[in-house]
C-alpha positions as CSV (number, residue, x, y, z in Angstrom):
1,M,-3.8,-39.5,21.6
2,H,-4.7,-40.4,18.1
3,S,-2.6,-42.3,15.5
4,L,-2.7,-41.5,11.8
5,S,-0.7,-41.8,8.6
6,I,0.6,-38.9,6.5
7,N,2.3,-39.7,3.2
8,G,2.9,-43.2,4.6
9,K,4.5,-42.0,7.8
10,L,2.8,-43.0,11.1
11,I,2.5,-40.5,13.9
12,T,0.6,-40.3,17.3
13,V,-0.5,-36.9,18.4
14,P,-2.9,-35.3,20.9
15,V,-6.5,-35.3,20.0
16,D,-6.7,-31.5,19.5
17,T,-3.9,-31.5,16.9
18,T,-4.7,-30.2,13.3
19,I,-3.4,-32.0,10.2
20,L,-1.0,-29.1,9.6
21,E,0.5,-29.4,13.0
22,A,0.8,-33.2,12.7
23,A,2.5,-32.8,9.3
24,N,5.0,-30.3,10.8
25,K,5.9,-32.7,13.5
26,L,6.9,-35.2,10.8
27,G,8.8,-32.6,8.9
28,I,6.3,-32.5,6.0
29,R,5.7,-29.1,4.7
30,I,2.2,-28.0,3.7
31,P,2.2,-24.5,2.1
32,T,-0.1,-21.9,3.5
33,L,-1.0,-18.3,2.8
34,C,-3.4,-17.4,5.6
35,F,-2.2,-19.4,8.6
36,L,-0.6,-17.6,11.5
37,E,1.2,-19.4,14.4
38,S,-0.7,-19.5,17.7
39,L,-3.9,-18.0,16.2
40,K,-7.2,-19.8,15.4
41,P,-6.9,-21.0,11.8
42,T,-9.3,-19.4,9.3
43,G,-8.9,-21.8,6.3
44,A,-9.4,-18.7,4.1
45,C,-6.8,-19.3,1.4
46,R,-7.4,-23.1,0.7
47,V,-3.8,-23.5,-0.3
48,C,-3.1,-26.1,2.4
49,V,-5.7,-28.6,1.1
50,V,-4.9,-32.3,1.6
51,E,-6.6,-35.5,0.7
52,I,-8.1,-37.7,3.4
53,E,-8.8,-41.2,2.3
54,G,-12.5,-41.9,2.3
55,A,-13.5,-38.2,2.3
56,A,-15.3,-36.8,-0.7
57,N,-13.7,-33.4,-0.6
58,L,-10.2,-32.1,0.0
59,A,-9.7,-30.6,3.5
60,A,-7.9,-27.5,4.7
61,A,-5.0,-28.9,6.8
62,C,-4.7,-25.8,9.0
63,S,-8.3,-26.0,10.3
64,T,-9.1,-29.7,10.1
65,P,-8.5,-31.7,13.4
66,I,-7.0,-35.1,13.1
67,R,-9.0,-38.3,13.8
68,D,-7.8,-41.7,14.8
69,G,-6.8,-43.8,11.9
70,M,-6.7,-41.0,9.3
71,V,-4.8,-41.7,6.1
72,I,-3.7,-38.4,4.6
73,H,-1.9,-37.5,1.4
74,T,-0.4,-34.0,1.2
75,N,1.3,-34.1,-2.2
76,N,-0.5,-36.5,-4.6
77,R,-1.7,-35.4,-8.1
78,R,-5.2,-34.4,-6.9
79,V,-3.8,-32.2,-4.1
80,R,-1.1,-30.6,-6.4
81,E,-3.7,-29.7,-9.1
82,A,-6.1,-28.3,-6.5
83,R,-3.4,-26.1,-5.0
84,K,-2.3,-25.0,-8.4
85,T,-5.8,-24.0,-9.3
86,V,-6.3,-22.0,-6.1
87,V,-3.1,-20.1,-6.7
88,E,-3.9,-19.5,-10.3
89,L,-7.3,-18.1,-9.3
90,L,-5.6,-15.8,-6.8
91,L,-3.1,-14.6,-9.4
92,S,-5.9,-14.0,-12.0
93,E,-7.4,-11.2,-9.8
94,H,-4.1,-10.0,-8.3
95,E,-2.7,-6.6,-9.5
96,G,0.8,-7.8,-8.7
97,A,3.1,-5.5,-10.7
98,C,5.7,-8.0,-9.7
99,T,8.7,-6.3,-11.4
100,T,8.2,-3.1,-9.3
101,C,6.4,-4.4,-6.2
102,D,8.0,-3.7,-2.8
103,R,7.6,-7.4,-1.9
104,S,9.0,-8.9,-5.2
105,E,11.9,-10.5,-3.4
106,D,9.9,-12.0,-0.5
107,C,6.4,-12.3,-1.9
108,E,4.9,-15.6,-0.6
109,L,2.3,-15.8,-3.4
110,R,5.0,-15.4,-6.1
111,A,7.3,-18.0,-4.3
112,L,4.4,-20.4,-4.1
113,A,3.5,-20.0,-7.8
114,T,7.1,-20.8,-8.7
115,E,7.1,-23.8,-6.3
116,L,3.9,-25.1,-8.0
117,G,5.3,-24.7,-11.5
118,I,2.9,-21.9,-12.6
119,N,4.3,-20.1,-15.6
120,S,1.1,-18.8,-17.1
121,I,-2.3,-17.7,-16.0
122,R,-5.1,-19.9,-17.3
123,Y,-7.9,-17.7,-16.1
124,E,-8.5,-14.3,-17.4
125,G,-10.9,-12.3,-15.2
126,E,-11.7,-9.0,-13.6
127,K,-8.9,-7.5,-11.5
128,T,-9.4,-6.2,-8.0
129,E,-9.8,-2.4,-8.1
130,Q,-6.5,-0.7,-7.2
131,Y,-7.1,1.7,-4.4
132,M,-3.9,3.3,-2.9
133,D,-4.0,4.5,0.6
134,Y,-1.1,6.9,1.5
135,S,-3.0,8.5,4.4
136,T,-0.5,7.6,7.2
137,P,3.2,8.4,7.6
138,A,4.2,4.9,8.4
139,L,2.2,2.5,6.1
140,Y,0.5,2.4,2.7
141,R,-2.1,0.1,1.3
142,D,-2.6,-1.2,-2.2
143,A,-6.0,-2.9,-2.4
144,G,-5.3,-4.3,-5.8
145,K,-2.6,-6.6,-4.4
146,C,-4.7,-7.9,-1.5
147,I,-5.5,-11.7,-1.8
148,K,-8.0,-11.6,1.1
149,C,-6.0,-14.0,3.3
150,R,-7.2,-12.1,6.4
151,R,-3.8,-12.4,8.1
152,C,-3.8,-8.6,8.7
153,V,-7.3,-8.8,10.1
154,Q,-6.3,-11.5,12.6
155,I,-3.1,-9.7,13.7
156,C,-4.8,-6.4,14.1
157,N,-7.8,-7.7,16.0
158,E,-6.6,-10.7,17.9
159,V,-2.9,-9.9,18.7
160,Q,-3.0,-6.1,18.7
161,N,-6.6,-5.5,19.8
162,V,-6.6,-2.4,17.6
163,G,-9.4,-3.3,15.2
164,A,-8.4,-1.1,12.3
165,L,-8.8,-3.7,9.6
166,F,-11.9,-5.8,8.7
167,P,-13.3,-7.6,5.7
168,Q,-15.9,-5.4,3.9
169,Y,-18.7,-6.7,1.6
170,R,-18.8,-10.4,0.4
171,G,-17.6,-12.7,-2.3
172,Y,-15.5,-11.3,-5.1
173,N,-16.3,-7.8,-3.8
174,T,-14.7,-8.4,-0.5
175,T,-12.3,-5.7,0.5
176,I,-9.9,-5.7,3.5
177,G,-9.5,-2.4,5.3
178,P,-11.0,0.1,7.7
179,A,-14.7,0.2,8.1
180,F,-16.6,1.7,5.1
181,T,-13.4,1.4,3.1
182,S,-12.1,4.5,4.8
183,P,-8.4,5.5,4.7
184,L,-6.2,4.2,7.5
185,D,-5.7,7.6,9.2
186,S,-9.5,7.8,9.8
187,V,-9.5,4.9,12.4
188,A,-7.6,4.2,15.6
189,C,-4.6,2.6,13.8
190,V,-1.4,2.8,15.8
191,Q,0.8,2.1,12.7
192,C,2.7,-0.7,14.4
193,G,3.1,-2.5,11.1
194,Q,2.3,-5.9,12.3
195,C,-0.1,-6.1,9.4
196,A,2.7,-5.4,7.0
197,A,4.9,-8.0,8.7
198,V,2.4,-10.8,8.1
199,C,1.0,-9.8,4.7
200,P,2.1,-12.5,2.2
201,V,2.1,-10.0,-0.7
202,G,2.6,-6.2,-1.1
203,A,-0.9,-5.1,-0.1
204,I,0.3,-3.2,3.0
205,V,3.9,-2.1,3.4
206,E,6.0,0.6,5.1
207,R,6.3,4.0,3.6
208,S,9.9,4.0,2.3
209,H,12.3,6.8,3.3
210,I,15.2,5.3,1.2
211,D,15.0,8.0,-1.5
212,F,15.0,10.8,1.0
213,V,18.0,9.4,2.8
214,L,19.9,8.9,-0.5
215,K,19.2,12.5,-1.5
216,D,20.7,13.9,1.7
217,L,23.6,11.5,1.5
218,D,24.4,12.9,-1.9
219,D,24.1,16.6,-0.7
220,P,27.5,17.9,0.2
221,K,25.9,20.6,2.3
222,K,24.2,18.0,4.6
223,H,25.9,16.4,7.6
224,V,24.0,13.1,7.8
225,V,24.2,11.0,10.9
226,V,22.6,7.6,11.6
227,Q,21.5,5.9,14.8
228,T,20.8,2.1,15.0
229,A,18.3,0.6,17.4
230,P,19.4,-2.4,19.5
231,A,17.0,-4.8,17.8
232,I,18.6,-4.3,14.4
233,R,21.9,-6.0,15.2
234,A,20.1,-9.3,16.0
235,A,17.9,-9.3,12.8
236,L,19.6,-7.5,10.0
237,G,21.6,-10.6,9.1
238,E,18.4,-12.4,8.1
239,A,18.2,-10.0,5.1
240,F,21.4,-11.7,3.9
241,D,20.3,-15.3,4.7
242,L,22.1,-15.5,8.0
243,P,20.3,-17.5,10.7
244,P,17.9,-15.5,13.0
245,G,19.7,-14.2,16.0
246,T,23.1,-13.8,14.3
247,L,24.7,-10.6,15.7
248,V,26.0,-8.4,12.9
249,T,26.7,-5.2,14.9
250,G,30.2,-4.7,13.4
251,K,29.2,-5.4,9.8
252,M,26.2,-3.2,10.2
253,I,28.4,-0.3,11.3
254,T,30.9,-0.8,8.4
255,A,28.0,-1.0,5.9
256,L,26.5,2.3,7.2
257,R,29.9,4.0,6.9
258,E,30.3,2.7,3.3
259,L,26.8,4.1,2.5
260,G,28.3,7.6,3.3
261,F,27.0,8.5,6.7
262,D,29.1,11.2,8.4
263,G,28.5,9.7,11.8
264,V,27.5,6.2,12.8
265,F,26.0,6.2,16.3
266,D,24.0,4.0,18.6
267,T,20.4,4.5,19.8
268,N,21.7,2.5,22.8
269,F,23.5,5.7,23.9
270,S,20.2,7.5,24.2
271,A,18.6,4.3,25.7
272,D,21.1,4.7,28.6
273,L,20.1,8.4,28.7
274,T,16.4,7.4,28.8
275,I,17.0,5.2,31.9
276,M,18.7,8.1,33.7
277,E,15.7,10.4,33.0
278,E,12.9,7.8,33.3
279,G,14.4,6.2,36.5
280,T,14.8,9.6,38.1
281,E,11.3,10.4,37.1
282,L,10.0,7.3,38.8
283,L,12.0,8.0,42.0
284,T,10.7,11.6,42.0
285,R,7.1,10.5,41.7
286,L,7.7,8.1,44.6
287,R,9.3,10.9,46.7
288,N,6.4,13.3,45.9
289,R,3.8,10.7,46.9
290,L,5.5,9.2,50.0
291,V,7.4,12.1,51.4
292,L,5.6,15.2,50.2
293,G,2.2,13.6,50.4
294,K,1.1,14.6,47.0
295,E,-1.9,12.4,46.3
296,D,-2.3,13.5,42.7
297,V,1.0,11.9,41.7
298,A,0.2,9.5,38.9
299,L,1.3,5.9,39.7
300,P,2.0,3.4,38.3
301,Q,4.4,5.0,35.9
302,F,4.3,3.6,32.4
303,T,7.3,3.4,30.0
304,S,7.2,5.6,26.9
305,C,9.6,4.0,24.5
306,S,7.1,2.4,22.2
307,P,5.2,4.8,19.9
308,G,2.5,2.3,19.0
309,W,1.7,1.9,22.7
310,I,1.6,5.7,23.2
311,K,-0.9,6.1,20.4
312,F,-2.9,3.1,21.6
313,A,-3.1,4.8,25.0
314,E,-4.0,8.2,23.4
315,Y,-7.0,6.5,21.7
316,N,-8.1,4.0,24.4
317,Y,-6.8,5.1,27.8
318,P,-6.7,8.9,27.9
319,D,-7.2,9.0,31.7
320,Y,-3.9,7.2,32.1
321,L,-1.8,9.7,29.9
322,P,-0.5,11.4,33.1
323,N,0.9,8.0,34.2
324,I,3.0,7.6,31.0
325,S,6.6,8.8,31.5
326,S,7.2,12.2,30.0
327,C,10.5,10.9,28.5
328,K,10.7,10.8,24.8
329,S,11.7,7.5,23.3
330,P,15.5,6.8,22.8
331,Q,15.1,7.6,19.1
332,Q,13.7,11.1,19.7
333,M,16.2,11.8,22.6
334,F,19.0,10.9,20.2
335,G,17.7,13.3,17.6
336,A,17.3,16.2,20.1
337,I,20.8,15.7,21.5
338,A,22.4,15.3,18.0
339,K,20.9,18.6,16.8
340,T,22.0,20.5,19.9
341,Y,24.9,19.1,21.9
342,Y,26.6,17.2,19.0
343,A,25.9,20.0,16.5
344,Q,27.5,22.5,18.9
345,K,30.6,20.3,19.3
346,M,30.9,19.8,15.6
347,G,30.2,23.5,14.7
348,I,27.2,22.5,12.5
349,R,23.9,24.3,12.2
350,P,21.0,22.0,13.1
351,E,19.4,23.0,9.8
352,D,22.3,21.5,8.0
353,M,22.1,18.2,9.8
354,T,20.0,15.1,8.9
355,V,19.3,12.5,11.5
356,V,18.4,9.1,10.2
357,S,17.1,6.2,12.4
358,I,17.4,2.5,11.7
359,M,14.5,1.0,13.6
360,P,12.7,-2.3,13.8
361,C,9.4,-0.5,14.0
362,T,7.2,1.3,11.4
363,A,5.5,3.3,14.1
364,K,8.8,5.1,14.6
365,K,8.1,6.8,11.2
366,F,4.9,8.2,12.7
367,E,6.7,9.1,15.9
368,A,9.4,11.1,14.1
369,Q,6.7,13.3,12.5
370,R,4.7,14.0,15.6
371,D,4.2,17.7,16.2
372,E,5.8,17.5,19.6
373,M,9.2,16.2,18.3
374,N,11.0,19.4,17.4
375,D,12.4,20.8,20.7
376,S,15.8,21.1,19.2
377,G,14.4,24.0,17.1
378,V,14.1,21.7,14.0
379,R,12.6,18.2,13.6
380,D,14.5,15.9,16.0
381,V,14.6,12.9,13.6
382,D,14.3,13.4,9.9
383,Y,13.9,10.0,8.4
384,V,13.4,6.4,9.7
385,L,14.4,3.3,7.9
386,T,13.2,-0.1,9.0
387,T,15.5,-3.1,9.2
388,R,14.0,-4.3,5.9
389,E,14.7,-1.0,4.3
390,L,18.3,-1.0,5.5
391,G,18.8,-4.5,4.1
392,K,17.4,-3.3,0.8
393,L,19.6,-0.1,0.8
394,I,22.7,-2.1,1.4
395,K,21.9,-4.4,-1.5
396,M,21.0,-1.4,-3.8
397,S,24.4,0.0,-3.0
398,G,26.3,-3.0,-4.1
399,I,27.9,-3.7,-0.7
400,D,28.9,-7.3,-0.1
401,F,27.6,-7.3,3.5
402,L,28.9,-10.8,4.5
403,S,32.5,-9.9,3.6
404,L,32.6,-6.7,5.6
405,A,35.0,-6.3,8.5
406,D,33.6,-5.3,11.9
407,G,33.5,-1.5,12.5
408,Q,33.1,0.5,15.7
409,M,30.6,3.1,16.5
410,D,31.6,6.8,16.5
411,N,32.0,8.8,19.7
412,P,30.5,10.2,21.8
413,M,27.1,8.9,21.0
414,G,28.2,5.4,20.2
415,I,29.1,4.3,23.7
416,S,26.5,2.3,25.5
417,S,25.9,-0.3,28.2
418,G,24.4,-3.8,28.0
419,A,21.3,-2.4,29.8
420,A,20.6,-0.4,26.6
421,D,20.9,-3.5,24.4
422,I,18.1,-5.3,26.2
423,F,15.7,-2.5,25.3
424,A,15.1,-4.7,22.3
425,N,13.5,-7.4,24.3
426,T,10.2,-7.5,26.1
427,G,11.0,-6.9,29.7
428,G,14.3,-5.3,28.8
429,V,13.5,-1.7,29.5
430,M,12.1,-2.7,32.9
431,E,15.2,-4.7,33.7
432,A,17.5,-1.9,32.6
433,A,15.6,0.6,34.7
434,L,15.6,-1.6,37.8
435,R,19.4,-2.1,37.5
436,T,19.8,1.6,37.8
437,V,17.1,2.3,40.3
438,Y,18.4,-0.3,42.6
439,A,22.0,0.9,42.3
440,V,21.0,4.6,42.9
441,T,19.0,3.8,46.0
442,T,21.2,1.2,47.6
443,G,24.7,2.0,46.2
444,R,25.0,-1.7,45.2
445,V,24.6,-3.8,42.1
446,L,21.3,-5.6,41.7
447,P,21.7,-8.9,43.5
448,T,20.4,-11.3,40.8
449,E,22.1,-13.8,38.6
450,D,24.1,-12.0,36.0
451,L,22.0,-8.8,36.6
452,H,19.0,-10.5,34.9
453,I,15.5,-10.6,36.4
454,G,14.2,-14.0,35.4
455,P,10.4,-13.4,35.6
456,L,10.7,-10.5,33.2
457,A,12.3,-12.7,30.4
458,G,10.5,-14.9,27.9
459,L,7.4,-14.6,25.7
460,E,4.6,-14.9,28.3
461,G,2.1,-12.1,27.4
462,I,2.1,-10.4,30.9
463,K,4.9,-10.8,33.3
464,T,5.4,-9.5,36.9
465,A,8.3,-9.2,39.3
466,A,9.1,-7.5,42.6
467,V,12.4,-6.0,43.9
468,V,12.6,-5.2,47.7
469,L,14.7,-2.2,48.6
470,K,16.8,-2.7,51.7
471,D,19.8,-0.9,53.4
472,L,19.3,2.3,51.3
473,V,21.6,5.2,51.1
474,E,20.7,8.4,53.0
475,D,18.7,10.2,50.3
476,W,16.4,7.3,49.7
477,K,15.7,6.1,53.3
478,F,12.0,6.8,52.9
479,L,11.9,3.8,50.5
480,E,13.4,1.4,53.1
481,G,11.8,-2.0,52.8
482,A,9.6,-0.9,49.9
483,E,8.6,-3.6,47.4
484,V,8.8,-2.2,43.9
485,K,6.3,-4.4,42.1
486,V,6.5,-4.1,38.3
487,A,4.6,-5.5,35.3
488,V,5.5,-6.1,31.6
489,A,3.2,-6.6,28.7
490,H,4.0,-7.1,25.0
491,G,1.5,-7.1,22.1
492,L,-1.4,-4.7,22.5
493,S,-4.0,-7.3,23.4
494,N,-1.9,-8.2,26.4
495,A,-1.5,-4.5,27.1
496,A,-5.3,-4.1,27.1
497,R,-5.6,-7.0,29.6
498,L,-3.0,-5.5,31.9
499,M,-4.7,-2.1,31.7
500,E,-8.0,-3.7,32.9
501,R,-6.1,-5.3,35.8
502,I,-4.6,-2.0,36.7
503,K,-8.1,-0.3,36.6
504,D,-9.3,-3.0,39.1
505,R,-6.1,-2.8,41.3
506,P,-4.6,0.6,40.8
507,D,-2.0,0.2,43.6
508,E,-0.7,-3.2,42.6
509,F,2.3,-1.9,40.5
510,L,4.6,1.0,40.7
511,F,6.2,0.7,37.2
512,V,4.9,-0.8,34.0
513,E,6.6,-1.6,30.7
514,I,4.4,-2.0,27.6
515,M,5.8,-2.9,24.2
516,T,3.6,-2.7,21.1
517,C,4.8,-5.7,19.3
518,P,5.0,-9.4,20.3
519,G,8.4,-10.1,21.8
520,G,9.2,-6.4,22.0
521,C,11.3,-4.6,19.4
522,I,12.9,-7.8,18.2
523,G,9.4,-8.7,16.8
524,G,8.8,-5.2,15.4
525,G,6.7,-4.5,12.3
526,G,9.8,-3.4,10.4
527,Q,11.9,-6.5,11.0
528,P,12.7,-9.2,8.4
529,R,9.8,-11.4,7.6
530,F,8.5,-13.9,8.7
531,T,8.7,-13.6,12.5
532,T,7.7,-16.7,14.5
533,N,8.2,-17.4,18.2
534,E,11.2,-19.5,17.3
535,I,12.7,-16.5,15.5
536,R,11.8,-14.1,18.3
537,E,13.5,-16.4,20.9
538,A,16.7,-16.5,18.7
539,R,16.8,-12.7,18.5
540,I,16.1,-12.4,22.2
541,A,19.0,-14.7,23.0
542,A,21.3,-12.8,20.8
543,I,20.4,-9.5,22.5
544,Y,21.1,-11.0,26.0
545,A,24.4,-12.3,24.7
546,E,25.3,-8.8,23.5
547,D,24.4,-7.4,26.9
548,E,26.4,-10.0,28.8
549,G,29.5,-9.5,26.6
550,K,29.9,-5.8,27.5
551,K,32.0,-4.4,30.3
552,L,29.4,-1.8,31.0
553,R,26.1,-3.4,32.1
554,Q,24.3,-0.5,33.8
555,S,23.1,2.7,32.2
556,H,24.4,5.0,34.9
557,D,27.9,3.7,34.3
558,N,28.0,5.0,30.7
559,P,30.9,7.6,30.7
560,A,29.5,9.4,27.6
561,V,26.2,9.9,29.3
562,E,28.0,11.2,32.4
563,T,29.9,13.7,30.2
564,L,26.7,14.8,28.5
565,Y,25.2,15.7,31.9
566,K,28.4,17.4,33.0
567,E,28.9,19.5,29.9
568,F,25.3,20.1,28.8
569,L,22.3,18.7,30.6
570,K,23.6,19.3,34.1
571,Q,21.4,16.6,35.8
572,P,18.4,14.3,35.1
573,L,15.2,16.3,34.9
574,S,17.0,19.6,34.7
575,H,15.4,22.5,32.8
576,I,17.2,21.7,29.6
577,S,16.5,18.0,30.0
578,H,12.8,18.7,30.3
579,K,13.0,21.0,27.2
580,L,14.8,18.5,24.9
581,L,14.1,15.1,26.3
582,H,10.6,15.2,27.7
583,T,7.2,15.7,26.1
584,E,3.5,15.2,26.8
585,Y,0.7,13.3,25.0
586,K,-2.9,14.1,24.2
587,E,-6.2,12.3,23.8
588,R,-7.0,11.2,20.2
589,E,-10.2,10.4,18.5
590,P,-10.5,8.7,15.0
591,V,-11.1,11.2,12.2
592,S,-14.3,9.4,11.0
């Protein structure tokens, strides 16, 4: 332990603590533009400089370890002037276009300039060349706004293990982007949007679908329905200054109805449907392997809900594509059912229907445009709005969100179980699936505390659990005594680690859940900024509370899903289910 003084306050901290961490423990805020929680500090922006008595130069608080007896000043005149100069220099080469920038309301650079009292630019210099990259359906880049903080580089390489973004060239000519300043669609980008979620300015943001949605809402010939992912209800409130983890399900529904949607539905409905299809697929694979002796059955089975993970596998693990569940994601299942089953019930032509998704994920914009996603005869999902975009749209429409009464989802695709809610959390898809698999094979409820599987919860990067099947019903006696060992990973660097483990021990797991983003969908690239582990945990707790507050806690108990099978799909993995709800994936190579 070392003792030191910061702004006259004494503190004792472990020897490996940085000045920034010590200041945080004292409640002293030091501004940063490049620092990311839990990652190795880069000291790239120099905004966090502090004065250490006896040192000739100011030090970057994020990357400077404390020493015993240090006396530190974080807000004296010398420090303030240095920070002000750094920010002014950043502004001098920044093509901000602040009045029209997508990030004008939550730009960290602009907020810091205001905080430091900067009301004019002392330095007139060359501006960064404005290169616009619209090559992908989910994200666009504006190089002129980039301040070279390298957050996107860290998140893409260290957290997501994708490696799509790197610093190019040196000094003033440094450019952040794909190798050789290529467009984003030329490299193995999975369009997860974590880069956009951490960018302090508007250098990389989601491709907005707001104008497309508004156009169809204004068209009297269009029947426009909306689906809302489970993670939205625990994060949307942050766009209106509510604490992270505040559940706003009812207000969200009312806001969507006031926006003019003809039907307000829940992606949770199709999450329950996904469990029915995916769980049956797993049991079918096990029957084919264990009873019919088919050695070519691909196990373990991987979940297919996360489009960033699917694309990551297409690029990096093509040999394992047969292991990925053939189920479409809940978003795409909803679109396919809406434009067939629901359209028939309503007497609407699929061509006259628009399906809009509200998602925590930018990769969902890419997924909706995949060539495979049109089994309803037209595109299953037309437009995708992120949580951030929905917050913006509500404000644009003059809706006083906080004063709204709670609404209810429309039927039949608004009924869902608590198992569907927890799809938002890392480990949630796996827990939901095991609730149903256990019930189907044993005829009993999963014998755990409050239906939860403790080892699958939390933010550990890779999690494992095992469920032993005993006293099974007649159809599933061949699984008697079987240990269903499962694994969960979130964040693609953890997914890569887990995949290497599976390569070494292919028979260790039977079922694997992988989520692209840290924390799962609650930490998605389209969620309100800035997402820390504390915020992830608050959202996760809210989702578990939503699950526990429902009468229906298991996907197979959803009466609307039961009716869907009775009236339309017949049974899981039926011919029509395969046509509408299942797909296949293909190996990809970067364009360049």
